[in-house]
Every structure is written in structure tokens, then in C-alpha cells.
N, C-alpha and C positions, 0 to 999 in steps of 0.2 A: 866382349869389353863393358866395363861398368864405368859410371862417373862416379867421381869422387873428390874431396876437395883434400889439404893439408893447410895447416893454421900455425903460423908462431907469431907471437907479440912479445913487443919490448915496451917499455913504459911509453915511449913516444914514437915507436912505428910498429905497424903488422902487416901482415901479407898474407894472402888467402888466394893458394894456386890451385885451379880446378883442372884436372887431368882425366883421362882415362885410362884406367888400368884391366891386366885380365881377372877373371872370376875368382882365381883362386890366389889373388894378391894377398901377401900380408900386410898387417897395418905399416910395419917397418918397411917391407918392399915400396909401398906405396910413398912413404916418407921421402925412400931413396930416390924413387923414379920422378917426384915433384922438382928436384933440384933446386929444393930451398936450402940448401948447404950453401949451394953460390951466393946467394943471397945474404946470408946471416952464416958466414964462416965459424962464430964462437960455437954453436951446433955440433954437439959429437952425437951425432944419432947413434951409435954403439950403446952409449949409457944415458940417452935422455929418456924421460917420463913420458909416457905418450899416451893418448887416450882418444877415445872417440865421444864428440858431445858432452864433454865434460866428466866422463869417466872413466877413470883411469884403468889402464889396460896391463895387467902385471907381465906378462909375454907378448910384445908387440912383433917378436920375430915368430909366432907362432900362431897367433889370431887373424883371421881370415876377415877381409873389410868386405863390407856390403856395398850394393848401388846406394848412393847417395849419402854414405857415410862422412864424416869431416873428420879428418886424423889430427888432432891437436898434439903439438909438440911443447912440451911444458920447461920452463926454466928452474934451475935449481933454487931454493929457496936462501934468501938473504939472510934471515932471521929464523930460528926455530918458533913457533907461534906459541907454543907452551912457554916458552922463557921470556917471552915479549907480554904475554899476559900476566907472568907471576911479577915481572919488575913494575906493570902499571900499578897492579892490586896493593903492592908495596909503599909505592908513590903514593897512592892514594890514601893508605892507611897513615902516612907520615904526614900527609898533609891536615886529616881530620883530627889527630895527636897535636898537631900544630895549632888549630884553631881551637882545640880544647883547652889548651895550655894558655893561649892568648889571649 
């Protein structure tokens, strides 16, 4: 058995669950065994993005977890970061033009 953690965070609440899993356990299996879905029923483990210490893991059902790893379950993005930057740039450009004109 190895020691791992499973983490999930909302803007106002976070949870880190420490547990022991077999050595050949996948990242997905560790998340499932942690019982984190009982605390956060909105998590859909089958489609949730996961990572280890901030590094996204593309295939959590295939990747084997190592002793001491922390599985992170990521929430879906609320807004596309590229679109947010584009809107901010357009707003700043409009403000500069307004200052030049007035």
C-alpha cells in the first residue's frame, strides 16, 4: 500500500483526503476510493480533468499513482481564458481611444 491524497476545491471550500491505495492503483481509482464524490456530489469523476501536483494528466484511468502523490480534481472553466483576454484588450483599447478623444 502507498500513501496518497485526493484534493478538490471550490471558491469557498476545499477538501484534501489522505488515503492508502494499492501500488498499482490509477489516478482515477484513487479519486474513486477517496469518497470525495460523497462530499462534492457535483463531481463527475468519469469526465473530470485530473492532475498530480498541478500537472494535468490526460488519461487518469491509465496513469499509475506513486507514493506521496496528490491527485487534484479540476473544476470546469467558467469562461474561456482566451476570450476573457480578448474582451479585456478590447475594453482597454476603447478606454484609450476615449481618453484621446476627450
